[in-house]
Residue frames as a rotation matrix with the C-alpha (Angstrom) as fourth column:
UNK 1
0.867 0.450 0.213 5.75
-0.495 0.731 0.470 -14.23
0.056 -0.513 0.857 121.84
UNK 2
-0.200 -0.946 0.255 8.54
-0.957 0.244 0.157 -16.38
-0.211 -0.212 -0.954 123.26
UNK 3
-0.491 -0.054 -0.869 9.11
-0.416 0.892 0.180 -20.05
0.765 0.450 -0.461 122.59
UNK 4
-0.973 0.122 -0.196 8.00
0.231 0.499 -0.835 -20.83
-0.004 -0.858 -0.514 126.14
UNK 5
-0.471 0.848 -0.242 4.77
-0.528 -0.491 -0.693 -18.87
-0.707 -0.199 0.679 125.65
UNK 6
-0.166 0.358 -0.919 4.16
-0.937 0.233 0.260 -20.70
0.307 0.904 0.296 122.38
UNK 7
-0.742 -0.173 -0.648 4.72
-0.046 0.977 -0.208 -24.08
0.669 -0.124 -0.733 124.07
UNK 8
-0.890 0.456 -0.026 2.38
0.026 -0.006 -1.000 -23.09
-0.456 -0.890 -0.007 126.89
UNK 9
-0.219 0.828 -0.517 -0.34
-0.899 -0.377 -0.222 -22.21
-0.378 0.416 0.827 124.37
UNK 10
-0.302 0.042 -0.952 0.13
-0.620 0.750 0.230 -25.62
0.724 0.660 -0.201 122.77
UNK 11
-0.944 -0.107 -0.313 0.00
0.154 0.698 -0.700 -27.40
0.293 -0.708 -0.642 126.12
UNK 12
-0.673 0.717 -0.181 -3.19
-0.053 -0.290 -0.956 -25.54
-0.738 -0.633 0.233 127.01
UNK 13
-0.490 0.438 0.754 -4.62
0.853 0.419 0.311 -26.12
-0.180 0.796 -0.579 123.50
UNK 14
0.550 0.567 -0.613 -5.18
0.414 -0.823 -0.390 -22.38
-0.726 -0.039 -0.687 123.10
UNK 15
0.036 -0.523 0.851 -4.06
0.999 -0.013 -0.051 -21.44
0.038 0.852 0.522 119.62
UNK 16
-0.446 -0.250 -0.859 -2.70
0.401 -0.914 0.058 -17.89
-0.800 -0.319 0.508 119.69
UNK 17
0.677 0.735 -0.023 -4.65
0.368 -0.366 -0.855 -15.45
-0.637 0.570 -0.518 117.55
UNK 18
0.921 -0.183 -0.345 -3.23
-0.378 -0.639 -0.670 -14.18
-0.098 0.747 -0.657 114.28
UNK 19
0.198 -0.862 0.466 -0.43
0.072 0.487 0.870 -16.71
-0.978 -0.139 0.158 113.93
UNK 20
-0.004 -0.251 -0.968 1.47
-0.961 -0.268 0.074 -16.39
-0.278 0.930 -0.240 110.71
UNK 21
0.738 0.427 -0.523 1.25
-0.602 0.767 -0.224 -19.53
0.305 0.480 0.823 108.53
UNK 22
-0.172 -0.884 -0.435 4.71
-0.359 0.467 -0.808 -20.76
0.917 0.018 -0.398 109.56
UNK 23
-0.845 -0.137 0.517 3.85
-0.531 0.104 -0.841 -20.83
0.061 -0.985 -0.160 113.26
UNK 24
0.192 0.970 0.148 0.36
-0.948 0.223 -0.228 -22.11
-0.255 -0.096 0.962 112.52
UNK 25
0.453 -0.103 -0.886 1.90
-0.474 0.814 -0.337 -25.12
0.756 0.572 0.320 110.76
UNK 26
-0.627 -0.757 -0.181 4.19
-0.193 0.377 -0.906 -25.76
0.754 -0.533 -0.383 113.72
UNK 27
-0.520 0.551 0.653 1.24
-0.825 -0.126 -0.551 -25.42
-0.222 -0.825 0.520 116.11
UNK 28
0.528 0.782 -0.331 -0.83
-0.844 0.527 -0.101 -27.93
0.096 0.333 0.938 114.12
UNK 29
0.053 -0.599 -0.799 2.09
-0.243 0.768 -0.592 -30.36
0.969 0.225 -0.105 114.10
UNK 30
-0.816 -0.471 0.335 2.56
-0.392 0.025 -0.920 -30.00
0.425 -0.882 -0.205 117.85
UNK 31
-0.264 0.791 0.552 -1.08
-0.859 0.067 -0.508 -30.84
-0.439 -0.609 0.661 118.55
UNK 32
-0.478 -0.034 0.878 -0.86
0.026 0.998 0.052 -33.97
-0.878 0.048 -0.477 116.41
UNK 33
0.677 0.736 0.012 -2.41
0.085 -0.061 -0.995 -32.63
-0.731 0.674 -0.104 113.21
UNK 34
-0.376 -0.903 0.208 0.35
0.282 0.102 0.954 -33.61
-0.883 0.417 0.217 110.75
UNK 35
-0.199 0.358 0.912 -1.98
0.977 0.139 0.159 -33.39
-0.070 0.923 -0.378 107.76
UNK 36
0.840 0.539 -0.066 -3.13
0.539 -0.842 -0.016 -29.89
-0.064 -0.022 -0.998 108.70
UNK 37
0.385 -0.796 -0.468 0.46
-0.054 -0.525 0.849 -28.79
-0.921 -0.302 -0.245 109.29
UNK 38
-0.503 -0.585 0.636 1.49
0.551 0.350 0.758 -30.24
-0.666 0.732 0.147 105.93
UNK 39
0.286 0.696 0.658 -1.40
0.957 -0.234 -0.169 -28.53
0.037 0.678 -0.734 104.12
UNK 40
0.920 0.021 -0.392 -0.29
0.119 -0.967 0.226 -25.20
-0.374 -0.254 -0.892 105.54
UNK 41
0.113 -0.987 -0.111 3.44
-0.033 -0.116 0.993 -25.75
-0.993 -0.109 -0.045 104.94
UNK 42
-0.341 -0.286 0.895 3.08
0.797 0.418 0.437 -26.79
-0.499 0.862 0.085 101.32
UNK 43
0.533 0.592 0.604 1.36
0.808 -0.568 -0.157 -23.48
0.250 0.572 -0.781 100.61
UNK 44
0.772 -0.399 -0.495 4.18
-0.034 -0.803 0.595 -21.33
-0.635 -0.443 -0.633 102.05
UNK 45
0.788 -0.436 0.435 6.49
0.575 0.267 -0.774 -20.43
0.221 0.860 0.461 99.20
UNK 46
0.579 -0.727 0.369 9.64
-0.685 -0.679 -0.264 -19.30
0.443 -0.100 -0.891 100.96
UNK 47
-0.282 -0.819 -0.499 12.71
-0.357 0.573 -0.738 -20.95
0.891 -0.030 -0.454 102.50
UNK 48
-0.766 0.043 0.641 11.21
-0.632 0.127 -0.764 -21.17
-0.115 -0.991 -0.070 105.99
UNK 49
0.369 0.929 0.015 8.10
-0.876 0.353 -0.329 -22.80
-0.311 0.109 0.944 104.53
UNK 50
0.424 -0.314 -0.849 10.37
-0.491 0.709 -0.507 -25.29
0.761 0.632 0.146 102.78
UNK 51
-0.694 -0.699 0.171 12.17
-0.483 0.277 -0.830 -25.93
0.533 -0.659 -0.530 106.08
UNK 52
-0.317 0.675 0.666 8.89
-0.807 0.176 -0.564 -26.69
-0.498 -0.716 0.489 107.84
UNK 53
0.654 0.546 -0.524 7.83
-0.753 0.539 -0.378 -28.89
0.076 0.641 0.763 104.93
UNK 54
-0.074 -0.791 -0.608 11.17
-0.461 0.568 -0.682 -30.75
0.884 0.230 -0.406 105.20
UNK 55
-0.773 -0.194 0.605 10.80
-0.634 0.175 -0.754 -31.23
0.041 -0.965 -0.258 108.95
UNK 56
0.150 0.931 0.333 7.30
-0.865 0.287 -0.412 -32.65
-0.479 -0.226 0.848 108.48
UNK 57
0.684 0.064 -0.727 8.49
-0.546 0.705 -0.452 -35.18
0.483 0.707 0.517 105.89
UNK 58
-0.496 -0.860 -0.120 11.41
-0.455 0.376 -0.807 -36.11
0.739 -0.346 -0.578 108.12
UNK 59
-0.531 0.384 0.755 8.93
-0.778 0.131 -0.614 -36.67
-0.334 -0.914 0.229 110.94
UNK 60
0.557 0.805 -0.202 6.83
-0.803 0.461 -0.376 -38.79
-0.210 0.372 0.904 108.60
UNK 61
0.208 -0.583 0.785 9.90
-0.041 0.797 0.603 -40.91
-0.977 -0.157 0.142 107.82
UNK 62
0.819 0.094 0.566 10.03
0.553 0.134 -0.822 -39.90
-0.154 0.986 0.058 104.15
UNK 63
0.220 -0.839 -0.497 13.70
0.329 -0.416 0.848 -38.92
-0.918 -0.350 0.184 104.08
UNK 64
-0.462 -0.353 0.814 13.89
0.876 -0.036 0.482 -38.67
-0.141 0.935 0.326 100.28
UNK 65
0.342 0.701 0.626 11.12
0.713 -0.627 0.314 -36.05
0.613 0.339 -0.714 100.25
UNK 66
0.829 -0.097 -0.551 12.55
0.421 -0.541 0.728 -34.39
-0.369 -0.835 -0.408 103.36
UNK 67
-0.180 -0.983 -0.029 15.94
0.646 -0.140 0.750 -34.02
-0.742 0.116 0.660 101.68
UNK 68
-0.235 0.183 0.955 14.30
0.891 -0.352 0.287 -32.41
0.389 0.918 -0.080 98.67
UNK 69
0.718 0.633 0.288 12.65
0.456 -0.741 0.493 -29.78
0.526 -0.223 -0.821 100.89
UNK 70
0.555 -0.633 -0.539 15.76
0.469 -0.297 0.832 -29.21
-0.687 -0.715 0.132 103.01
UNK 71
-0.441 -0.717 0.539 17.56
0.846 -0.134 0.515 -28.52
-0.298 0.684 0.666 99.72
UNK 72
0.118 0.587 0.801 14.82
0.728 -0.599 0.333 -26.04
0.675 0.544 -0.498 98.76
UNK 73
0.952 0.239 -0.191 15.36
0.299 -0.592 0.749 -24.35
0.066 -0.770 -0.635 102.13
UNK 74
0.463 -0.859 0.219 19.10
-0.377 -0.414 -0.828 -24.18
0.802 0.301 -0.516 101.49
UNK 75
0.135 -0.351 0.926 19.86
-0.980 0.089 0.177 -26.51
-0.145 -0.932 -0.332 104.40
UNK 76
-0.586 -0.338 -0.737 20.93
-0.387 0.915 -0.112 -30.05
0.712 0.220 -0.667 105.14
UNK 77
0.539 0.746 -0.392 18.89
-0.022 0.477 0.878 -32.58
0.842 -0.465 0.274 107.08
UNK 78
0.094 -0.530 0.843 19.92
-0.905 -0.398 -0.149 -32.09
0.415 -0.749 -0.517 110.71
UNK 79
-0.225 -0.250 -0.942 21.32
0.151 0.946 -0.287 -34.82
0.962 -0.207 -0.175 112.89
UNK 80
-0.903 0.082 0.421 19.21
-0.424 -0.318 -0.848 -33.91
0.064 -0.945 0.322 115.93
UNK 81
-0.694 0.711 0.115 15.98
0.582 0.647 -0.492 -35.23
-0.424 -0.274 -0.863 117.38
UNK 82
-0.288 0.706 0.647 12.67
0.712 -0.294 0.637 -34.15
0.640 0.645 -0.418 115.89
UNK 83
0.637 0.513 -0.576 11.87
0.771 -0.434 0.466 -32.39
-0.010 -0.741 -0.672 119.16
UNK 84
-0.124 -0.768 -0.628 15.13
0.548 -0.581 0.602 -30.44
-0.827 -0.269 0.493 118.98
UNK 85
-0.821 -0.154 0.549 14.42
0.567 -0.331 0.755 -29.52
0.066 0.931 0.359 115.37
UNK 86
0.207 0.957 0.203 10.86
0.820 -0.282 0.498 -28.40
0.534 0.063 -0.843 116.20
UNK 87
0.546 -0.057 -0.836 12.27
0.669 -0.571 0.476 -26.20
-0.504 -0.819 -0.274 118.96
UNK 88
-0.507 -0.844 -0.174 14.95
0.513 -0.458 0.726 -24.76
-0.692 0.279 0.665 116.68
UNK 89
-0.579 0.371 0.726 12.47
0.693 -0.246 0.678 -23.96
0.430 0.896 -0.115 113.91
UNK 90
0.523 0.844 -0.115 10.02
0.766 -0.407 0.498 -22.31
0.374 -0.348 -0.860 116.30
UNK 91
0.245 -0.524 -0.815 12.81
0.637 -0.547 0.543 -20.36
-0.731 -0.653 0.200 117.97
UNK 92
-0.782 -0.560 0.275 13.94
0.548 -0.405 0.732 -19.10
-0.298 0.723 0.623 114.57
UNK 93
-0.250 0.780 0.574 10.38
0.733 -0.235 0.638 -18.15
0.632 0.580 -0.513 113.59
UNK 94
0.673 0.585 -0.452 9.71
0.728 -0.413 0.548 -16.35
0.134 -0.698 -0.704 116.85
UNK 95
0.324 -0.646 -0.691 13.01
0.392 -0.573 0.720 -14.46
-0.861 -0.504 0.068 116.79
UNK 96
-0.205 -0.363 0.909 13.13
0.977 -0.026 0.211 -13.48
-0.053 0.931 0.360 113.13
């Protein structure tokens, strides 16, 4: 699946079948379900899960918590818009 196909599924509110938890968290975030996205992300125990968790706390405005999770992911908090970060994370997930 491409990023454009993923975005189209979100726009049409048609969750793709068999999404891995990383993409499922990003999907839930995109449809406005921050809590659902966070529940999924906090149960992914790898660096990409930590990155998603960081992004969600950054979106929430909890930069202290976001920085903790970016550190767990081995990254720094980006200086880009949340939309750009969402796109970058999804692109990375879809092209891994």
